[in-house]
C-alpha positions in Angstrom: -10.2 -5.9 -16.9 -8.3 -7.5 -19.7 -5.2 -5.3 -18.8 -5.3 -6.8 -15.2 -5.7 -10.3 -16.6 -2.5 -9.8 -18.8 -0.8 -8.4 -15.6 -1.7 -11.4 -13.7 -0.6 -13.9 -16.3 2.9 -12.1 -16.3 3.3 -13.1 -12.4 5.2 -16.3 -13.5 7.9 -14.0 -14.9 8.4 -12.0 -11.5 11.1 -12.7 -9.2 10.5 -11.8 -5.6 12.9 -11.8 -2.8 10.8 -12.0 0.6 12.5 -11.4 3.8 10.7 -11.7 7.3 9.9 -13.4 10.4 8.6 -17.1 9.8 6.6 -19.1 12.0 4.5 -22.3 12.2 0.7 -22.1 12.3 -1.1 -24.9 14.1 -4.9 -25.1 14.0 -6.6 -27.5 16.4 -10.2 -28.0 15.1 -13.1 -29.5 17.4 -16.5 -29.1 18.7 -17.9 -27.6 22.0 -21.0 -29.0 23.8 -20.5 -28.2 27.3 -18.9 -26.0 29.7 -15.9 -27.3 32.0 -17.1 -28.2 35.8 -13.7 -27.0 36.9 -13.8 -23.4 35.6 -16.3 -21.2 33.5 -14.3 -22.4 30.3 -15.6 -24.4 27.1 -14.5 -28.0 26.6 -13.3 -28.8 23.2 -13.6 -32.1 21.9 -10.5 -32.5 19.5 -11.1 -33.7 15.9 -8.1 -32.9 14.0 -5.1 -30.7 13.5 -3.5 -28.8 10.5 -0.3 -26.9 10.2 0.8 -24.5 7.7 3.3 -21.5 7.3 2.7 -18.4 9.2 3.9 -15.0 9.6 6.1 -14.1 6.5 5.8 -17.6 5.4 2.1 -16.8 4.4 3.4 -14.0 2.4 5.6 -16.6 0.5 2.6 -19.1 0.2 0.6 -16.3 -1.5 3.4 -15.3 -3.7 3.8 -18.9 -4.9 0.2 -19.4 -5.3 0.2 -16.4 -7.6 2.9 -18.0 -9.7 5.7 -15.6 -8.7 9.4 -17.1 -8.7 10.0 -16.5 -5.0 13.1 -16.6 -2.7 12.7 -16.5 1.3 15.3 -15.6 3.6 14.4 -15.8 7.4 15.9 -17.2 10.6 14.6 -20.6 12.3 15.6 -22.6 15.2 17.6 -25.9 14.8 14.6 -27.8 15.8 11.7 -29.9 14.6 9.4 -27.0 14.0 12.2 -25.1 11.8 12.6 -28.3 9.9 9.0 -28.4 9.2 8.9 -24.9 8.2 11.6 -25.7 5.6 9.6 -28.7 4.2 6.7 -26.6 3.8 8.4 -23.8 2.0 9.9 -26.5 -0.5 6.5 -27.7 -0.8 5.3 -24.2 -2.2 8.2 -24.4 -4.8 10.0 -21.2 -3.4 13.6 -21.3 -2.8 14.1 -21.3 1.0 17.3 -19.4 2.3 16.9 -20.3 6.0 19.6 -19.4 8.6 19.5 -21.8 11.5 20.1 -20.3 14.8 21.3 -22.8 17.7 19.3 -22.4 20.9 16.4 -20.5 19.3 13.0 -22.1 19.2 11.1 -21.6 16.0 7.8 -19.5 16.7 4.5 -21.5 16.8 1.0 -20.2 17.0 -1.6 -22.5 18.0 -5.3 -21.7 17.3 -8.3 -23.6 19.0 -11.2 -23.6 16.6 -14.7 -24.9 17.5 -16.8 -24.6 14.1 -15.9 -21.5 12.6 -15.0 -19.8 15.8 -11.7 -19.1 17.4 -11.7 -19.8 21.1 -8.1 -19.3 21.9 -4.7 -18.8 20.4 -1.6 -20.0 22.3 1.9 -18.8 21.1 5.1 -20.8 21.6 7.8 -18.1 21.1 11.1 -16.6 22.3 12.7 -13.2 21.2 15.1 -13.6 18.4 18.4 -11.9 19.1 20.3 -10.9 15.8 23.7 -11.3 17.5 26.6 -10.2 15.2 27.5 -13.7 14.0 23.8 -14.5 13.1 23.4 -11.1 11.5 26.5 -11.6 9.3 25.2 -15.1 8.1 21.8 -13.7 7.4 23.2 -10.7 5.3 25.4 -13.1 3.4 22.1 -14.6 2.2 20.6 -11.2 1.3 23.6 -10.3 -0.6 23.7 -13.7 -2.6 20.0 -13.4 -3.5 19.4 -9.8 -4.1 20.9 -9.4 -7.6 18.3 -11.9 -9.0 15.2 -10.1 -7.6 12.9 -7.7 -9.3 11.5 -6.6 -6.0 12.2 -7.1 -2.3 9.3 -7.5 0.3 10.1 -7.2 4.1 7.5 -8.6 6.3 8.1 -7.6 9.8 6.1 -9.5 12.4 8.0 -8.0 15.3 9.5 -11.3 16.3 13.1 -10.0 16.4 14.5 -10.3 12.8 14.4 -6.7 12.1 15.6 -5.3 15.3 18.6 -3.4 15.5 20.5 -2.8 12.2 18.8 -5.7 10.3 16.2 -3.7 8.3 18.5 -0.6 7.7 21.2 -2.7 6.2 18.8 -4.7 4.0 17.2 -1.5 2.7 20.5 0.1 2.2 21.5 -2.9 0.1 18.4 -2.8 -1.8 18.8 1.0 -2.7 22.4 0.4 -3.7 21.2 -2.3 -6.0 18.3 -0.3 -7.3 15.7 -2.8 -6.2 12.4 -1.5 -5.0 11.8 -2.6 -1.4 8.2 -2.7 0.2 7.8 -3.0 3.9 4.9 -4.4 5.9 5.8 -2.6 9.2 5.3 -3.4 12.8 5.6 -1.0 15.9 6.2 2.7 16.1 9.9 3.0 15.2 10.1 3.8 11.5 13.6 4.8 11.5 14.4 1.2 10.7 12.5 1.6 7.4 14.4 4.7 6.4 14.6 5.0 2.6 12.0 2.2 1.7 10.2 2.6 -1.6 6.9 1.9 0.0 5.7 1.1 3.5 2.3 -0.3 4.1 0.8 0.0 7.6 -2.8 -0.5 8.6 -4.8 2.2 10.6 -3.6 1.1 14.0 0.1 0.9 12.9 -0.3 4.3 11.2 -1.5 6.0 14.5 1.4 4.4 16.4 4.0 5.7 14.0 2.5 9.2 13.5 0.1 9.9 16.2 -2.6 10.6 13.8 -6.0 8.5 14.2 -7.7 8.1 11.0 -11.6 7.8 10.8 -12.6 7.3 7.1 -16.1 7.7 7.9 -15.6 11.4 8.7 -15.1 14.2 6.1 -11.6 15.5 5.8 -10.0 12.4 6.9 -7.8 12.3 3.8 -6.0 15.4 4.9 -5.3 13.8 8.1 -3.7 10.8 6.4 -1.5 13.2 4.1 -0.5 15.3 7.1 0.8 12.0 9.0 2.2 10.5 6.0 4.3 13.8 5.3 5.7 13.3 8.8 7.2 9.8 7.8 8.3 11.3 4.4 10.3 14.1 5.9 11.8 12.3 8.8 12.5 8.9 7.5 12.9 9.4 3.6 10.3 6.9 2.8 9.1 7.3 -0.8 5.5 6.2 -0.6 2.7 5.1 1.9 -0.2 2.7 1.5 -2.5 2.7 4.5 -5.0 -0.2 4.6 -8.2 1.0 6.1 -10.0 -2.1 7.0 -13.6 -2.1 5.6 -12.9 1.4 4.1 -10.3 0.1 1.6 -6.8 1.8 1.0 -5.2 5.1 0.4 -1.9 5.5 -1.4 0.2 8.7 -0.8 3.4 9.5 -2.8 5.9 11.5 -1.0 6.7 13.3 -4.5 3.1 14.8 -4.6 1.1 13.9 -1.4 -2.0 16.0 -2.5 -2.4 13.4 -5.4 -3.3 10.6 -3.0 -5.5 7.7 -4.5 -8.4 6.1 -2.6 -10.0 2.7 -3.2 -12.9 1.3 -1.6 -13.0 -2.1 -0.2 -14.3 -5.4 -1.9 -17.5 -6.2 -0.1 -17.5 -9.8 0.9 -18.7 -12.0 3.6 -15.8 -11.9 6.2 -15.0 -15.5 7.8 -11.6 -14.8 8.8 -9.3 -11.8 8.5 -6.1 -13.7 9.7 -3.5 -13.5 6.8 -5.4 -10.9 4.7 -2.5 -8.4 5.2 0.0 -10.9 3.8 -2.1 -11.6 0.9 -2.4 -7.9 0.3 1.4 -7.4 0.5 2.1 -10.4 -1.8 -0.3 -9.4 -4.6 0.7 -5.8 -4.3 4.4 -6.8 -4.5 3.6 -9.2 -7.5 1.6 -6.6 -9.3 4.3 -3.8 -8.8 7.0 -6.1 -9.9 5.0 -7.1 -13.0 5.0 -3.4 -14.2 1.7 -2.2 -13.0 0.9 1.4 -12.2 0.2 1.9 -8.5 -3.6 2.3 -9.0 -3.8 -1.0 -11.0 -1.7 -2.7 -8.2 -3.9 -1.2 -5.6 -7.0 -2.8 -7.3 -5.2 -6.3 -7.5 -4.1 -6.1 -3.9 -7.6 -5.1 -2.6 -9.4 -7.7 -4.6 -7.0 -10.3 -3.4 -7.5 -9.4 0.3 -11.2 -9.4 -0.4 -11.0 -13.0 -1.4 -8.9 -14.2 1.3 -11.2 -12.9 4.0 -14.0 -15.0 2.7 -11.8 -18.1 3.5 -11.2 -19.7 6.9 -7.8 -19.8 8.4 -4.5 -18.8 7.1 -5.3 -18.9 3.3 -3.8 -17.8 0.0 -5.2 -16.7 -3.4 -4.4 -18.1 -6.9 -4.0 -16.1 -10.0 -7.3 -17.8 -11.4 -9.2 -16.7 -8.4 -7.9 -13.2 -8.9 -9.0 -13.2 -12.4 -12.4 -14.5 -11.6 -12.9 -11.8 -9.0 -11.8 -9.0 -11.3 -14.2 -10.3 -14.0 -17.0 -10.2 -11.5 -15.9 -6.7 -10.3 -15.8 -5.5 -14.0 -19.6 -7.0 -14.4 -20.8 -5.0 -11.5 -18.9 -1.8 -12.2 -20.5 0.7 -14.6 -18.3 0.5 -17.8 -17.8 4.4 -18.1 -15.9 4.5 -14.7 -12.2 5.1 -15.4 -9.1 3.4 -13.9 -7.7 5.9 -11.5 -5.3 6.8 -14.6 -6.1 10.5 -14.8 -2.8 12.2 -13.6 -1.2 15.3 -12.7 1.7 16.2 -15.0 4.1 15.8 -11.9 2.5 12.3 -11.4 2.7 11.2 -14.9 6.4 12.4 -15.2 7.4 10.2 -12.2 5.6 7.2 -13.6 7.1 7.7 -17.1 10.5 7.6 -15.5 9.8 4.5 -13.6 8.5 2.8 -16.9 11.8 4.0 -18.8 13.7 2.1 -15.9 11.8 -1.0 -16.6 13.0 -0.6 -20.2 9.4 0.1 -21.4 8.8 2.3 -24.4 6.8 5.3 -23.4 4.4 6.9 -25.8 2.7 10.2 -26.1 0.0 12.0 -28.0 -2.2 15.0 -27.2 -5.1 17.0 -28.3 -8.6 18.4 -27.3 -10.8 15.5 -28.1 -13.8 17.6 -27.7 -16.3 15.2 -29.5 -14.6 11.8 -29.4 -14.9 10.2 -32.8 -13.5 7.3 -35.0 -10.5 9.3 -36.2 -9.4 9.7 -32.5 -9.7 6.0 -32.1 -7.8 5.4 -35.1 -4.9 7.6 -33.8 -4.9 6.2 -30.3 -4.8 2.6 -31.8 -1.9 3.4 -34.1 0.0 5.2 -31.4 -0.4 2.5 -28.9 1.1 0.1 -31.4 4.2 2.0 -31.2 4.7 2.0 -27.5 4.4 -0.2 -24.4 2.4 2.7 -22.5 0.5 5.5 -23.9 0.1 8.9 -22.1 -2.5 11.2 -23.7 -2.0 15.1 -23.0 -5.6 16.6 -22.9 -6.0 20.4 -23.2 -8.0 21.8 -20.4 -11.2 23.8 -20.9 -9.3 27.0 -20.2 -6.6 26.4 -22.9 -9.5 25.2 -25.4 -11.3 28.4 -25.1 -8.0 30.4 -25.7 -7.4 28.3 -28.9 -10.8 27.8 -30.2 -13.1 30.5 -28.7 -15.7 30.9 -25.8 -18.2 28.5 -27.4 -15.7 25.5 -27.2 -15.3 22.9 -25.6 -18.5 21.2 -26.2 -17.9 18.7 -23.5 -16.1 19.8 -20.3 -12.8 18.7 -18.9 -14.0 16.3 -16.5 -16.2 14.3 -19.3 -13.4 14.3 -21.8 -11.1 13.0 -19.3 -13.2 10.2 -18.2 -14.0 9.3 -21.8 -10.3 8.9 -22.7 -9.4 7.2 -19.5 -12.1 4.5 -20.1 -10.5 3.5 -23.6 -8.4 0.3 -23.7 -5.8 2.1 -26.1 -5.2 4.7 -23.6 -3.0 3.9 -20.4 -2.9 7.5 -18.8 -4.6 10.9 -19.3 -2.7 14.0 -18.3 -4.8 17.3 -18.6 -2.5 20.4 -19.3 -3.3 24.1 -19.2 -0.7 25.4 -21.5 -1.4 26.5 -25.1 0.9 23.7 -26.4 1.9 20.3 -25.1 5.6 21.2 -25.1 5.9 21.8 -21.4 4.2 18.5 -20.6 6.4 16.7 -22.9 9.5 18.3 -21.4 8.5 16.7 -18.2 7.6 13.3 -19.5 10.3 13.0 -22.2 8.6 10.2 -24.0 10.5 7.7 -26.3 7.9 8.2 -28.9 5.5 10.9 -29.7 2.7 10.4 -32.2 0.2 12.6 -33.8 -1.8 12.9 -37.2 -1.5 15.6 -39.7 1.8 17.3 -38.4 5.0 17.2 -40.7 8.1 17.4 -38.5 8.9 21.0 -39.8 5.7 22.4 -38.4 5.8 20.3 -35.2 7.8 21.6 -32.3 6.8 18.9 -29.9 8.1 16.2 -32.5 11.2 18.1 -33.0 12.0 18.3 -29.2 11.4 14.4 -28.8 13.9 13.8 -31.8 16.3 16.1 -30.1 17.1 13.7 -27.3 16.9 10.6 -29.4 13.1 9.9 -29.3 10.9 9.0 -32.3 8.3 11.4 -33.9 5.6 9.5 -35.7 3.2 11.2 -38.2 0.2 9.2 -38.0 -2.0 8.7 -41.1 -5.2 10.8 -41.0 -8.6 9.0 -41.2 -10.3 11.5 -43.4 -13.6 12.9 -42.9 -13.5 13.0 -39.1 -12.9 16.0 -36.9 -14.7 17.6 -33.9 -14.9 21.0 -35.8 -16.6 19.3 -38.9 -18.9 17.4 -36.8 -20.0 20.7 -35.0 -20.4 22.5 -38.2 -22.7 19.9 -39.6 -24.9 19.9 -36.6 -25.1 23.7 -36.8 -26.0 23.5 -40.5 -28.4 20.8 -40.1 -32.2 22.0 -40.4 -34.1 21.8 -37.1 
């Protein structure tokens, strides 16, 4: 998990613009020892009261706790609760860009808690109406803050901020500025999220939006999820979907290749309180993606963060240190041979390589059969990885190896070879390909650097192609005495 630790350390360089419905959370704590004689309800003896940021404000608290440089845009009332929200935001060290609305009361949620049990929640709220003058002031803040953001999070709590044209106008601005925008949605109307980079509903919200009820305990539920996601993709131009599955984890579905979905299980923890877990998940997902994580790694970080926060009581946040400790614990508990969800189809790899290029990262590539993994292979991976930021390794499938080397090869099947490669720290992504050469795959990926040992450029069509569009072809030094064929021949010639 060193790679994820490095990712988390990079959160301090991430700039995130969060936009959403903010509110004030009050927790009234006490004890219950008797029932009221006036009605069959408990009598709570009050001990103390705490106040903290709620709604999208909790997303901000989590972003700041993770170390992200955060700007927050929302609407509050010109009242005491609105001023308290501003003070709390300033204490998190975010940049609050709050628009005050005269005559509007800032939303307050009051929770009555006895011991560790919620007895009652009382809400003080009124619908927020985004009248033209208020919407204009709000969008002025968005226009001013958007250029500095690496990524935008929309946290929709259904309190009125994203009613009407607000969400479409914000998303249109993000697309024009080439800023990824991730939405935590509310309600069944996904037309307001048209064109979003990623939308993250839970199972209930997914059913409301698609009519598809998911049951992850049943076989074939993934195909139901893909079918529902495709409706959202085709109707609203949403690019990617993550559905949080409660105790069953998460599923990520890309519109570019819905069948290449990724599922990860939940983190098993004692659950004290699920309030705010979605906010933590959204914040950590956004932070990881903004820091350059691939989606599978971002899912792991988001899932682990949510697992931490449900073990806390009340609206809570997660720090980068807590995340790294939890990942270390997860690494200890996970068998070392398991790969990192980084075995990709050529199409998924091409999309990811393009995103890395947009982020100004150097994309590297090497390829081979890697039938019997040996020190020469590791030496090549190490040298190739030194020349790039992200290394893709093309892997010949079993069928292509048989065509190249005969029916008695490979010794190790494609699944085993993929898992071994995907588990190496030098290798970021493994991409199996079925063609006789890696050239069709390279034409899809268009790496900045291609590296391979023992191939002079005049006999290396793949290297020539990469150089043709301005890339670099590196002939790696061979570590003599190592090859799968030599190892197999020595084994065959050894006495029984």
